[in-house]
N, C-alpha and C positions, 0 to 999 in steps of 0.2 A: 585244714582238713585232717580226715581221723577215717581208720579203718573200712573199706568199701562193704558195703551192705549187701552187693549182689555176688561177690566172690568173684567177681571177672575182673578186678585191679581197678575198678573204676572208684575214686574216692567221693567219701559221703560229704557233701557240706557242710560245715557246721553252723547251726540255724541260731542267729539272735530275735530274742521274740521279745517285744515291748508289749505288756497292758495284761496282766493277771486277773482280771474281770471276769465276769461272771462266763465269757464266750472264750476270752483269754486263758483262762485256766485249763479248762478241757482241751483245747488245741494245743496246747504245751504238753500236756498229759500224754494225746496222742502221738505227737512228734515223737516224744520220749520212746514212746513202747514201740514205735516203727525202726528205731534203732537209732536215731537222730541225736548229735551231742546237742544238748539247747543253753544259751545263754539266757536266762529270763532279767528282767526289767522290769520296777515297775516305780511309779512314782510315790508311793504308799509303802513305807519301809516295813510295813507287818507283811507285805506280800512275799517278804523270804521265804517266810515259813511254808505258804503254800510253793513256792519255786523246788525248794529241798522236799518238798511232801511227794512231788509227783517226778521228782529224779533228773530237776533242772537246776543247771550253774547258776547261782544269784550275783547278777553283778550289776551293782545300782547306779553306776555313771554311764549316762547314754553313749558318750563319745568313746569312753574304752569298750561297751557292747559291739558298736556299731563298727566298731576298728578292727573288732575281732571274729566279725562273723561274714561268712560266705552268701547267706541269704540272711536279708533284716524282714522280719513278718510285723507288722505292727496292727493291735486290735484294741481301737480308744474308745473312746465314746462319742466322739466327732470332729467335725474338723479343725475347730479351736487347737485340743489338743495335739492335734497331726501336725499343727502347722511349729505350736512351741515345740514339740521334740523334733522336728527335723529344722528348723530353723533359728531357734532357740539358744542359748547360753550354752553352750558345751552341746549343739546341735551335733545330732546322726549324720547330718546330710553331707556335710561335711569330713566326718570322720570315713564314711565310706570308703571302699578303696575302688578303683576302676576295676573291672570285670565283675563287681557284683550287681546283688540284683537286690531289690525294694519292691517286697510286694506289702500292700495295702490291704486290708481286709474290713479297713472301717466303713460302716456305713458315709461317705463322704460325699462330697461336691466337687464335680470334677473343677470348677471353676476357681475353687479354693484351692487346688493343688498344682495349677498351672505353672507357678513361680518355682516349687519342689522341683517339678518335673523337666522343667525346662535347664534348671539348676545340677540335676544328677545325669542327664543326659551329656552336659555338656562336660561332665568330668566321666564320660567311659563307665556311669553306672546303668543298669537296665533296670527299667519298673514296669511294673505290673499291677494293676486296682483289682482286687478279686473280693469285693464286700462278700459277704455269707449270708443266707435266708436257711433258716427254717430252726432255730432256736438253740438255746442252753441246750436240750435233751438232744438234737440233731448234731453239736458239737460233742458232746460225751459220746455220739456213735459213733465218730465218723462219718455221717452223712449229711454234712451241710451241702445247701445248693452255693455253689463259685460262679458269680457272673465275672468270668476274665475279661477284661480290655486290655491291651498292649498286642505288641508283635508277636506275629503268629509263629513265628521262630523260637522267640523267648516264651512264650506260653507250650511250646511244644519241651523247650528243654527242660521245662518244670513241671512238666505234667504229673509225673510220679509223685512228686511229694503235695501236689495239689489233691491226687485222687486217696492220697491218707487222708484228708480232711472232709472231702466230699465226696460224693459218690459217684463212682465213674461218670454215670449218665447224666448226673447233674452238674458236672465242671464244663460249664460252655465258654468259649472265645466268642465273645458277642460284635468285638470290633477294637477301633483302636483306644488310645489313653483316653481315660474319662469314660471308655461305652458302659466298663461294669457297675459305676459309680452311677450312670443315669439309668438303668435297666432295673438296678434295685431302688433307686428312689420311685421309679414309677409303678412298680410292685405295691411298694409301701402304700404309695397314694391310693392305688387300686382298691387295695384292702380297707384303708380307713376310709375310703370312701362308700364299700361295701357295708360297712359295718354302721354307719352313720346312715344310711339307705334302710341298710334292714331293720335300724332300731326303730325310724320313724314310720315304717312299712307295720311293725310288731306293736308298737304305739297304739297305733289306728284300730289297729284289728283288736286290741284288749277292749281300747276305749268303748269299739260297737260290739263287744260280746262274745266275740269270736274266741275260741281254746287257743291260747299258744302252742300246746302241742301237735294240735290238727293243722295250725295254720305253718306251722316248721315243716312240718311232712308232704304238706300243699307246695310251701314255696320250695323244699329240694328237689319234687320230685317234676318241677314245671321249668319253662324256658327262665325264671329267675334266679334259678337254681345256683350256687357260689358255692365255692369251699369253702366260705366264712360259714355259710349257712348250714353246710355238713359237716364241716369239721370245726367250727370257732364257736357256735351258735350257742353249746351245751355249757361252755363255759359261761356264757353271761347268765345264762338260765340260771346257774348255779350261785352266781354272785359271783364270779371270778372276774374280776377285772385286766387280766392278766398282764402281772404286776413285774413281768420280766424287762419292761422298758419304760423308762421314764417321763411324764406326760412332757418335761421343756424337753426334752431328745422327739418326742414325737412331732413337737410344733417345729423346733428347729429342721426335722427332715422336710414337714409341708410346705414351710417359707422358702427352703433350696429349691424347692421343684416348683414351685407357683412363680420366683424369680426367673429362675429360666425360660419358665413359658413367655414372660414379661419381656425376655431379653430378646424371644424370637419372633416376639408382636404376635401371639396365638391366643384367639380366644379360650379363656379356660376359669366362666365363672363358677361352676358347681365346684369345682376342685378350690377355688381361694372360699367359698361358702364353707367346706370343708374345715380348709383351715384356719377360717375368721371361728369355726367351733372348737374348734381345739386350742386357740387362744383366747376365747370367754371362757373354757373350762380351766387352763393355766393360772387364769386371774382369780379364779373361783376356788381352786384346790391347792395351787403353790406347785412346788416341781414335785408331785407325790408319784411312784411305780404305778402306772397303768396305763396300758395303751386303749382299756378302752373307758375311760375317765370322761371322753367326749360323750360317749352314750350314756353314762350318768347322770348327764348333765341333761341331756335329753330328758331324762326321767325326774331327774328334779323338777324341769321346767314344767312337765306335764302330771306332776304328783301321781307318776305309777310308776309302779315298778317292773321289769319284766321279767319274771320268775316263773320257773315251771318245773314241778309241782309247784303251785302257789304257797307263799309261806304262810305262817300263822301270825305276823305279825298285827298287832292290834293298833287302832288310829291313836292309841296312846303311849303306844312303843317306840320309842326314837331309833329304833333299827341300828345298824351298822353305819360307822362313818366312813368318807369317802375312802379312810388311810386301812379300813378293815378292823379297825378298832373297834369296839362296843363304845357309844354314846354315853356320857355320863347323865344319870339320871337329876341333876342338878344343873343349872336353875330351872325352875320350873317351868321354864320359857319353853323347852325341848317338848315338853307335852302340849302345851297349846299350838306350837306352830311346825315341830317339826316332821312330826308323822313315822314313817318308817324310811326316811330319806338322808341323804348325805347330808350331814352339818358340819358346817365351817369350826374346827378347833386349833387351838395349838397349846402347847407345854406350858403349865402353870410352873411357878418358880419352885414350887415341890416337886414337880417331875410328871404330877397326875395331867392327864386330858383335862382341859375347861374348854368350854363351849365360847368359840369366837365372835359367835352374831346369836347370842338369846334370844332373837325376838323377829318376826317377820313381821312389821308393823303395816307393811306397805305405804310408809308415809315419811315425809320428810322431817314429823314428828317422832317417827322411830326411831332413826339414827341420831338426834340430837339426843334422845334417853339413852344408848347406848352410851354416845362418848361422854353424857353427864353422869351416870352413877349405877349401870346396870349391867357393863360387861367390866373387863380386864384392864386395868388401868394403862398398863401398854400400851393394849391396843387402842384404847380411847385418844392416847395421844398420838399414834400413829395416824390415825383417821383422823384428826383433828391437823397435824401437819401436812398430811398427804391433800387434804379437802383443798380443792380451786376455785370452792363457792363462797364471796366475800362473806355471806350472810353465815355461813358455817362458821368459817376463823374466826371472826369478829364475837361470835356466840359462844364457842370454844374457849377462848381467849377470856372473856369475861367470868364463864364461869371458872378456867383454873385460876385466875387472880384470886378468886373469893373462897379457893379450896372447893376438890371434886365430891362431890356430894349427892344424893337420891333427888330427882326431880321431886319436888313438891308444890310445884304450882304448873299453869301450863305457861308452854314457851311462846312468849310473842314472835309476833314476825310470821312473813307470808309463806305459805309451803312454796317448796322448793322444785320447780319444774323437773320432769323427768329426765331431760337432759343433763341438767346439775346434780341431780342423784346419780344418774349414771357416770357422771366424771368421779363419782369417789372413788369407785375403780375395785375395790376391795372384793365384793360381793354382787358383782351386778345381777347376778339371775336372780337373785332375792327379791327385785324390786319392778324387772324389767315387766312391762306390761301392767302394773297392779297400782301406778299411783294413785293415792286418792288424796284429797284436801283435806284430810283430818286434823283434828287437833293433837295437844299432847294428849287430855284425859282421854280423848278418843283411843288414841294407841296403849296408850297405858292399860285401860282395861282391857283389849286384846292382847297384851304382852303377859298379861294374869289368866287369861284362858278364859274370860266370859265370854260368851258367844250369844247373844240375845239377838233377837233380829233388829234387822239396821232399820235405822227410818229411811223411807224411799229417795231422799236425795241423797242417800251416800251411795258414791263409788267405789266403796274398800270392797275386795271380795267375799266370797259370801262368809255369811259369818264373822267379820270383819270388824263390822262396828260395836264397838266395847260399852254404846250408851243408848236405853232405851229409852225414845221419845217421852215425854210426860209431859202433857197439859196441853198438847199441843191438837189443831183442828186441821182436820184434813190433809193428816199423814205428814203434816209438818212439824217439827222440833219442837218442843216447848222452852220456854227461857230460861231451863238451867242446861240444854244442850250446849256446848260450846260452839258449835256451829250458827247456832241462833242468831238471825241478824236483828 
């Protein structure tokens, strides 16, 4: 205990805070400014400087930090990190003294902490779950929304502390243990659902010729208006994917809430669809930062961008990648296929960004062309290793045995059905719904950007057939066309 903050002889509790990330650091700074002595810890050693910068005392050992705290506050990325901290080696749960309190501000799962809560209550440690809403800006201002679960008398005892971190009107006791977690998950579920539904409506409006600015005003003033439209839509229109939260964490939260619904045997089809879209976005972009990457995937699939005022990107401008960095103008395939849409990418050995999927041939042959010589070698090997398609495994193995080089001849073998192509998994949206029975020469011409008029029997996307029929009659391909019978 340290000196009284109120001046009436009451001792001020020492706060242990674990997690000095985007949210935890401003929370730590606010506690120090309010007069609390804060013992700060983080599994990243470089966070020691951040702790010192805001006036906290750095304690790298979790057990020692928990043993010295009257109130342990955790602000961690997710359920796995909380469990490791509390129950792992040198865990905090075993070090907390009877009569102390654990306040978890993580966006957590109520079922994931049951074992921890039971263990702490059995040892006389009080527990509150108080996940925070409002983001990094609200954390810095001390105006977070705190959704508190636990016993009413414990909430009342710690309200002064909680109201330092959150606006008094936004610190709400929502129920017993786990109720705060559940309320936060439901808020996030509805936000993601509103983002996806709004994006689909706007894409249809734009495709139908309605001005996005006019449509936003109409929707905001209607029965369909929402906080997403009124507060967050401007960020989307400006190309901001809201990068304060990682895509894998979005998927983790959506999975948690859909599992809760399944545990209660509730119908949850719409929410399952939203969670499925975000899982698909995770496969497409990886664990990049961006709460709106699910919307970016819809834009990519629609080949339309929700920007207002409209951007000046031309059809040959690759535009920004999903990570926000500029797309490389090499290889040429970007100009042929990407347009102003997010493109998968990865760092090359030299550190510069390279295209991870420099083609959209919409065909099995196109994937083979990527593996054989038109993409990064490590990516080709990864695609080959991950393939669950016997035809691809055999083909890639044969090419690897003879050395990887550019495609010089049409690839023999039947085209892969859509289900097998999608089983490749790294970039499913590049092929979904656009599978063509094209041959290797067909797709290579498409990769080079030549877009002559397709022959009538071709099911490639508009402009996708790279071979003009010559010598054929009645619109059928001539003998030089690879698909000629």
